[in-house]
N, C-alpha and C positions, 0 to 999 in steps of 0.2 A: 504494500500500500504506500501511496505517496500523496502529498498535498501540493497544491500549486498556489504560490503567493506572488502576485504581480507578474505572472507568467513564468516564474521560477519554480522548478519542481524540487521538492525536498522529500527525500525518502528516509526509510529507517536506517540507511547507511550513511546519512549525511554527516559531514565533518563539521564540528561546531567550534568556533572560536569566539572571542569577544574582547571587551574592555572592562576593567574594574576600576572604580573610583567612587568617591562620595564628596560632593554631588557628581552625577554623571549625565543628567538629562541634557546638558549643553554640549556634550561631546559630538564632534563631527566624524570621529573615527568610524562609526557604523555606516555613515553615508559613503565614505571612501571604500571601505572593504566590501560592503554589499554591492556597490556599483561594479567593482572588479569581479566579484563572484557571479553576478548576473551576466556581465559581458563575456566571461569565460564559460558560461553554461555549467557551472560547477554545482554539484549536489552538496551544498554547504550553507551555513548561516553564521553571521557575526553579530553577537547580541551584547547589550549593555548589562553589567552587573553593578549593584550598589550595596556592597557589604556595609552593615551598620557600624562595624568597628573592626579592630584587629582580629578578634576571634572569628568574625564573619569572613574576613579575607582569608584567614588560615583554613577555614572550612572549604572555601572555594578552591584553594590550592590543593587541598586533600582530594577534592572531587577530580581535579585534573590528574593527580597521581593515580587515581582509581580508573582512569581511562575515559572519563565523561567529557573531556575537552581536549582539543588539539593544542590549544595555547591561548594566551590572553595578552593583550596590552594592559599596562598598568599606569594609572595616573594618580594624582594626589588624593588621599594622603598615604598611599600604600607603597610607594616606590622603594623606600628603604627596607620595609618589611619584605617585599618581594625578593630583594637581593639576599636578605638574611635566610629566607626559606629555601633558596635554591641549592641544589647539589653541586652545580658547576656554574661558572660565570665567565663571560667573555672579558677580554682586556678592558673594553670600554666600560663595562659594568663595574669591574674592580676599581677602575680609575675614579669613578664617580661615587662608588659606594651605594649605588641604587640601580634599579632596573625598571625599564618600561616595557619589557617583553619577557614572558615566561612561556617556555615550550615544554609540553608534557609528552614523554615517550617512555613506554615500558616501565612506568612507575617512577621515573626519574624526572627531575625538574632542572632545566637549563635556563639561565637568564642572560639577557643582553640589554644594552642601552643603545638605542638607535637615535636618540635625540641629537647627539653630536653629528652623526651622519646627516640627519635632516638639516641641521644648521649649515653645514658646509654645502649641501645640495642647494639650499636656498640662496646662499651667497654666490655660488657659481651661476645660478639661474638668473638672479636679479642684479648682480654686480659683476658681470662677466669680465674676466681679466684681472680681478683683484687677487693679489698674492699676499698671503700672510707670513710666509716663511721668512724668518729673520727680520720681521717688521713688528713694530709695536701695535698691539691691539688692546683697547681699553674695555674692561667689563665693569658695568655699573651694577653694584650689588655683590653680596657675598653669601647668598643662600644656595639652595640646591640647584637652581637653574644656572647660577654663576659657576658652581663647581663643575657641572656637566660641560658647560661651554669651555671653561678653562682647560679641563682635561683633554678635550678634543683639540683645542688650539695648540696646546703643548705638543701633542702628537704631530701636528702640522708644522711644527718648528717656529711658531710665533713667539714673540716676546710679550707675555701677558702682564698687563697692569690691572690691578684691582682698585677701584675707587668706590668707597662705601662710607656712608655716614658714620657708622660705628667702625672706627679703625681697628679696635681689638678683634672684632669678628673677621675683618679682612685679613689681619695678620695671622689669625688662626687658620684660615683657609690657605693662605700662601705657605704657611709652614707645612701643611699637609701635602701640598702639590709640588713643592721643591723649588729649586733655584731659578727655574724659568719664569717664576711669578714674582712680581714685586708689588708692594702696596704703595700707592701714590696719593698725593693731595691734588686737588683740582688745578692748582697753579702749575703743576709739572706734568699732569696726566697726559695731555694731548699733543705734546711736541713730537712730530713725526708720525703720529698714529695714522694707520691706514683704515682702521675700522673701530667704531664705537658700538658696543652691544649693550642694550638695556635689558638686564636680567632681573629687573624689579617688576613688581605687579602694578606699579603706579608710574605716572609721568615723572621722570627725574628732574630735579632742580638744576638744570645745566644751561649755561650760557653757550648757545651754539655758535656764537661769534668767535669762540675760542678755537673752533675747528677749521683746519685748512680746507680750501675748496675741493681738494681731491679726496677728502675723507668720506668713507661710506658710513652709514648709520643703520643699525638693525634694532628692531624691537621684537623680543621673543614672544610677546603675547599676540593673539589674533582676534581678540574681542575688545574694541573693534579692530578690523584689519588695518584701517588707516587711523592709527593712534595720534594723539596730539603731538607726541614726540616726532613721529614720522612726517606729519603734515608741516610742522615747524622746520624740519630739516629740508624738506622739498622746497619750502618757501625760500630757503637760502641757497637753493641750487645743488644740494648735496644728493648723492645717490642713496637710495634707501632699499632696505630688505625687510620684508614683513614676516610676521610669525606664521601666516597661512602657508607661505612657502616652506617653512620649517616643518609644519604639520604634514604637508604633502611629501616632503623628502623623507621623513622618518617612517612613513607608512609603508613604503615599498619593501624595505628589508624586514619589517614586521610581518607583512603578508607572506613573504617567502619563508620566513621562519615558522610561522604558525601553520600554513597550509601546504608548504613544500612545493609551490609552483610560482612561476613568474606572474606578476600582475599584468593584465592587459594594458595596452596604451590607451588612455582615456584623457580627455581634457577636463581635469578635476577642478580647476579653479572656478570656472563658471558654475559648476554643480555645487561647490561649497559656498560660494557667495549667495546663491539662491537659497541654500539651506539656512544660512545665517539670517537672511532677510525674512524667511518664513518663521524663524524662531522669535522674532522681535514682538 
């Protein structure tokens, strides 16, 4: 027996993946993954999970170990717990101490962090030609998003500078990440910087006049896609990279990990912009 939803057939042999977070109703990941599933004609589904707490998330991982799920993406507040519950971890996950992908196979849990890949994909897509190797990159913030971004940029050979209102927190992050990372004040942060990344959940209090005309600016959030920070940067003629590009970039390796196949080529940005508009 099988059922058909929106023209897609789901049988008793369907592969099931999803995303776990709380809250999760705003997530666009189901839009991306189910569009790929439909385009590929797969017998599969990608669904949202909203565990109430850490115990609920642990129960979801246990269900994955038991063979009920192929894998899940993970978002706040469970990324660090996902890393802790995994049996094996990729280098990217180890570098950030968190995971946004869990894959379940034969009772084992493997974790990965594809956020950094998504960040670099977005940069190459929206700021083509930008090279971070041996160049200064400024990260605004010192939380989990900043840690993931810094770990990836270190791997790309960048000179990472952390600028954060709480210098103690920035110094703790830099101590964890090693000598490629320095903590800076605003007066010295932007000299020679090729890229400034906002890893805060709010608009940074930053005078964009400090940035050279060739500097690119990225905002890791995608709600809204055109943040005040990016709009102000564009008004000054700076190249910008948005968080929606990062979301799209990280989804590809997540889909491959969870379902074991390549995602079809689809124009995702218009689909996601329509979904965002529909959620307003």
